[in-house]
Residue, then its C-alpha position, 0 to 999 in steps of 0.5 A: h786551906s787544902v783537904v786531902a782525902v784518903t781511901g782505898t783498902n790497904g794503905k791509907s793510914t800510912t798514906t795519909a800519915l805520909i802526906a802529914h809527914l812530907v808536907d810538915a817536912c817541906g815548912r807546911e803544916a799540916t795535919a792526920c785526922g779521920n779514921i786514922g784516929e783523931p775526928i777532923l772536928s776535934i781538931n784546932p784549925l790549922p793556919a793559912g795555907g795548912v793541909y788536912v790530910i783526912e783518912m776515909s773508909s767507907y763507911q765515912i765516906d757513905l756518911t760524908t755526902s757534902l766533903l769536896p776534897q781538893i786532892a782525892i786517892l783512891l789507892n786500891l781496891s779489893p774484897d773487903h767489909i762485903d757484909r756491911h756493902g752486901t756485893f763488891e761492886n757495892y763497896a767499889a762505888s762507895k769508895r769512888c764517891l769520894l772521886e766522883a763527887q769532887a768539885a771539876d777542878g779538884t785532883a783525883i789520884v787513882g791507883i791502876d794496879d787493880d782492875h777497878g782503880c783502871e775502871t774509876i780512872d775511865r768513869l772520870r775521864a768519861a765524865g769529862r775529869h781533866h785533873v786524874i793522875p795514876i799512880s802505880a808500884k807496878g809499872a809505868a803510869k804515863g802522865g802519873v807517878w810510879v815506882d821501878d824496883g823502888q825508884l820513883i818516877d814523876d811522869l806529871l809534866g810528861e817526861a819520866v825522871q827519878v826523883a827519888n830512891l824509896a830503898a832509903s827509907s827503911a819505912l817505905q819498903g814493899f809494893h803497898n808502901w811504893q804505892n803509897a809513896a807514889a799516892a804521896y808524892a802525887a799529892t804533894r806536887v799538885l799541892g805545889i812542893e817542889a819535887e826536890a825538897v819532897a824526894q829529900t824527906f822520904a827516908s825520914f818518914p818513920g812509919l807508923p807503930 
């Protein structure tokens, strides 16, 4: 089994649902769970090769100290939930815990469209983490995945290649959804799903109610 954990201030539910959709559509069983609706401990176990995609709030990260996801995603950070965390710095630290607690061979996917995402990338690399993928909806993310005017660009192998036109998906319009799509695409590639197969499934994503 594989575990993908998704956090961030905005876009968690869409990204979680999108990853599960892409994985399912490409022939592997996946389930979206956690903060998106169904607690992970209440679902039936997936068959071998299945993918658990868990949406995690900062509250859940604080309470789940033993989770070591193979893939952890931090989409973005903006001031929110300060009533619980006291300061924005504490809130950011809580979100980063999900990535910093990963095993050394885990993959961290991080949105770099805000300063805290860039800081998180720097912290992970300074700690010796080698599997760190930047994503962006604003500009090039060298060695990662980004969206340029609706075109999804894959640079994971060091050669920027246009792989999908997100304009064809009515549920993935606008800056935040482009960031969600970049994160979801990166996760599926880490899971070993072929780029062409993933690109063909974006248009069938129905979005969330």
